[in-house]
C-alpha positions in Angstrom: -201.0 47.8 43.0 -198.9 50.7 41.8 -197.4 53.1 44.4 -199.4 56.1 43.1 -202.6 54.5 44.5 -201.1 53.7 47.9 -202.3 56.1 50.7 -201.6 53.8 53.6 -199.2 51.0 54.6 -200.6 49.1 57.5 -198.1 46.3 58.1 -194.8 47.4 59.6 -192.3 46.5 62.3 -190.1 48.6 64.5 -187.3 48.1 67.0 -190.0 47.1 69.5 -189.9 43.7 67.8 -187.5 43.0 64.9 -187.5 46.1 62.7 -184.6 48.5 61.9 -186.5 51.7 62.7 -187.6 53.0 66.0 -191.4 53.5 66.1 -191.0 57.3 65.7 -188.5 56.9 62.8 -191.0 54.5 61.0 -193.8 57.1 61.3 -191.6 59.9 60.0 -190.4 57.8 57.1 -194.0 57.1 56.2 -194.8 60.8 56.3 -191.8 61.6 54.1 -193.0 59.0 51.6 -196.3 60.8 51.2 -198.5 58.3 53.0 -201.6 59.5 54.8 -201.6 56.6 57.3 -199.2 54.0 58.6 -199.8 51.0 60.8 -197.4 49.7 63.4 -197.9 46.0 63.9 -194.9 44.6 65.8 -194.7 40.9 66.5 -196.6 39.9 69.6 -196.1 43.3 71.4 -197.7 46.7 71.6 -194.7 48.3 73.3 -193.9 50.6 70.4 -197.4 52.0 69.9 -197.3 55.0 72.3 -194.1 56.3 70.7 -195.5 55.8 67.2 -198.8 57.6 68.1 -197.0 60.5 69.6 -194.8 60.8 66.5 -198.0 60.8 64.4 -199.6 63.6 66.4 -196.4 65.7 66.0 -195.9 65.0 62.3 -199.5 65.1 61.0 -199.7 61.5 59.8 -202.4 59.1 61.0 -201.1 56.1 62.9 -203.2 53.0 63.1 -202.3 50.9 66.2 -202.0 47.2 65.7 -200.1 44.0 66.5 -199.2 41.0 64.5 -200.1 37.9 66.5 -198.3 34.6 65.9 -200.6 31.6 65.8 -199.2 28.1 66.0 -200.6 24.9 64.5 -199.7 21.3 65.0 -202.0 19.5 62.6 -201.4 16.3 60.7 -201.3 18.4 57.5 -199.4 21.4 58.9 -197.0 22.2 61.7 -196.0 25.8 61.8 -197.3 29.4 62.2 -199.7 31.8 60.6 -200.1 35.4 61.6 -203.1 37.5 62.5 -203.1 41.3 62.3 -205.2 43.1 64.9 -206.2 46.7 64.5 -207.8 49.0 67.0 -208.1 52.7 67.9 -205.9 54.9 69.9 -208.7 55.3 72.4 -208.8 51.5 72.8 -205.1 51.4 73.5 -205.6 54.0 76.4 -207.7 51.4 78.2 -205.2 49.9 80.7 -207.2 46.6 81.0 -207.2 46.2 77.2 -203.5 46.7 76.9 -202.7 44.4 79.8 -205.0 41.6 78.6 -203.6 41.8 75.0 -200.0 41.9 76.2 -200.6 38.8 78.4 -202.2 36.8 75.6 -199.7 37.5 72.8 -196.8 37.0 75.2 -197.8 33.4 75.8 -196.5 32.4 72.4 -192.9 33.3 73.2 -190.4 33.4 76.0 -190.9 31.2 79.1 -194.4 30.3 78.1 -193.1 28.7 74.9 -190.2 27.0 76.6 -192.6 25.4 79.1 -194.8 24.1 76.4 -191.8 22.7 74.4 -190.3 21.0 77.5 -193.6 19.4 78.3 -193.9 18.1 74.7 -190.4 16.7 74.7 -191.0 14.9 78.0 -194.3 13.4 76.6 -192.4 12.1 73.6 -188.9 11.4 74.8 -189.1 11.3 78.6 -188.8 8.1 80.7 -192.5 7.5 80.3 -192.7 8.8 76.7 -193.4 7.1 73.4 -189.7 7.1 72.6 -187.9 7.1 76.0 -184.5 8.6 75.3 -184.2 10.7 78.4 -183.3 8.9 81.7 -185.1 11.7 83.6 -187.5 14.5 82.5 -186.1 17.6 81.0 -186.9 20.7 83.2 -187.7 24.3 82.2 -185.1 25.5 84.8 -182.2 23.7 83.2 -183.0 25.2 79.8 -183.5 28.7 81.0 -180.3 28.6 83.1 -178.4 29.1 79.8 -179.9 32.5 79.0 -182.9 34.8 78.8 -183.8 34.7 75.2 -184.1 31.0 74.8 -183.2 29.5 71.4 -182.7 25.9 70.1 -179.1 26.1 71.0 -180.0 26.3 74.7 -182.1 23.2 74.4 -179.2 21.5 72.8 -176.8 22.5 75.6 -179.3 21.2 78.2 -179.6 17.9 76.5 -175.9 17.4 75.7 -174.5 18.7 79.0 -177.1 17.7 81.5 -178.5 14.5 79.9 -175.4 13.2 78.2 -176.9 13.2 74.6 -173.8 14.0 72.5 -175.1 12.5 69.2 -176.3 15.5 67.1 -178.7 13.3 65.2 -180.3 12.2 68.5 -180.7 15.8 69.8 -182.1 16.9 66.4 -184.6 14.1 66.7 -185.8 15.8 70.0 -185.5 19.5 69.2 -185.7 19.7 65.4 -188.6 21.1 63.3 -189.5 17.5 62.3 -189.6 16.2 65.8 -192.9 14.9 67.1 -192.3 17.2 70.0 -191.8 20.3 67.9 -194.1 23.2 68.9 -193.9 26.4 66.7 -193.8 29.8 68.3 -197.1 31.5 68.8 -200.4 30.9 70.6 -203.3 28.5 70.0 -205.9 30.5 68.1 -208.7 29.3 70.4 -207.4 31.2 73.4 -208.1 34.5 71.7 -211.9 34.1 71.7 -212.5 35.4 75.3 -210.4 38.5 74.5 -212.3 39.2 71.3 -215.6 38.8 73.1 -214.6 41.4 75.7 -212.7 43.8 73.3 -213.9 43.7 69.7 -211.0 44.6 67.4 -210.5 44.2 63.6 -208.9 40.9 62.7 -207.1 40.4 59.4 -205.3 37.3 58.2 -201.8 38.4 57.4 -200.1 37.6 54.0 -202.3 34.5 53.3 -200.6 33.6 50.0 -196.9 34.5 50.7 -196.1 30.8 51.1 -197.1 30.2 47.5 -194.7 32.7 46.0 -192.9 31.0 43.1 -189.2 31.0 43.9 -187.3 32.6 46.6 -188.6 35.6 48.5 -187.7 37.4 51.8 -191.4 37.6 52.3 -192.1 33.9 51.9 -190.2 32.8 55.1 -191.6 29.5 56.3 -195.2 30.3 55.6 -197.5 27.5 54.2 -198.8 27.5 50.7 -202.4 28.6 49.9 -203.8 25.1 49.9 -202.9 24.7 53.5 -204.2 28.2 54.3 -207.5 27.3 52.6 -207.8 24.2 54.7 -207.5 26.4 57.8 -209.6 29.3 56.5 -213.0 27.9 57.9 -211.6 28.2 61.4 -210.5 31.8 60.8 -213.9 32.6 59.4 -215.8 30.9 62.2 -217.0 33.6 64.6 -216.8 31.1 67.5 -213.1 30.8 66.9 -211.6 33.9 65.3 -214.1 35.5 63.0 -211.7 37.4 60.7 -212.8 40.7 59.2 -210.3 40.9 56.4 -207.5 39.6 54.3 -204.1 41.2 53.7 -204.4 41.1 49.9 -201.8 43.7 48.9 -198.4 42.3 50.0 -194.9 42.3 48.4 -194.8 38.5 48.5 -198.1 38.2 46.5 -198.0 37.9 42.8 -200.8 39.4 40.7 -202.2 35.9 40.4 -202.1 35.3 44.1 -203.7 38.7 44.7 -206.5 37.7 42.4 -207.1 34.5 44.3 -207.3 36.5 47.6 -209.6 39.1 46.1 -212.0 36.2 45.2 -211.8 35.0 48.8 -212.5 38.4 50.1 -215.5 38.8 47.8 -216.8 35.3 48.6 -216.7 35.8 52.3 -217.4 39.6 52.5 -214.0 40.5 53.9 -212.1 43.7 54.1 -209.1 44.1 51.8 -205.9 45.4 53.5 -202.3 45.8 52.5 -198.9 46.5 53.8 -195.2 46.2 53.1 -194.2 44.2 56.2 -191.4 46.7 56.7 -188.4 45.6 58.6 -185.6 47.7 57.1 -184.6 50.1 54.4 -183.4 47.6 51.8 -184.6 44.0 52.1 -188.1 44.8 53.3 -188.6 48.6 52.7 -191.6 50.8 53.5 -194.2 51.4 50.9 -193.6 48.2 48.9 -197.4 47.6 49.2 -200.3 49.2 50.7 -204.0 50.3 50.5 -206.1 52.6 48.5 -208.2 55.4 50.1 -211.4 53.4 49.8 -209.8 50.3 51.4 -208.5 52.5 54.2 -211.9 54.1 54.7 -213.6 50.7 55.0 -211.0 49.6 57.6 -211.3 52.7 59.7 -215.1 52.4 59.6 -214.8 48.8 60.7 -212.6 49.8 63.6 -215.1 52.4 64.7 -218.0 49.9 64.4 -216.1 47.3 66.4 -215.7 49.7 69.3 -219.3 50.5 69.4 -219.9 46.8 70.0 -217.7 46.8 73.1 -219.4 44.9 75.9 -217.5 46.7 78.7 
């Protein structure tokens, strides 16, 4: 898609998660780029949306509130994460119960929630009663979190080496590495979203479904799975009893024309919305406006957001 057809860029990150721009700066840059609408979809948080919406009101550009939810999978054929973009209206965001419920759910995929899940998995596999009993006593959440607030793999290593006497790096990697049987990716299980969707209908879009199949290196590729893995999981995303996605992010900097064509075929086959965004994080590596949506695609999304809200059960 050439830039002259882009009127909206609906996948962007701010300093509320891992972006370079503040929410207000992002909105102003979108306005200066000539966009009609911009979406703020920070990772697993809605903390930047109020600032972005206020900047949109003051600068005359439409801001579409959203969030990028990390979903984790531990399947025989795939261990890792996929992302789900949720879009909703400003009025929806003003509902304190909605905001509180969404914040609680997406927050379970990171922080102490994730530490707890990882510790439990390590004890199941490597604890005294585990399948491969390496630890003489169970690892505890407290001894890992005592090393800091933003827990990383390094903190797990310190707990194992200093508190459990595991000095062999190969041994600790066996416990905490990505290929460990105890490895749990960041994110939440997709099934826990269903009660939230039932109570608060929102528009659900599978983010960058083909970025993992980009040929060669790409900042947008990250550790995403190839399209054959995504296609194996697609029935669960389509199933209204599990997620019930409304759209696919087709236009994306990490999608080649051939991959876009594949996704367009999926969208047509399953009657899904077509969305697009640049996945903005900064001004150089992942810049604003690298991909986006046409006017007709934006109109269809906005209509879907409005229709979703009329189906609210509250």
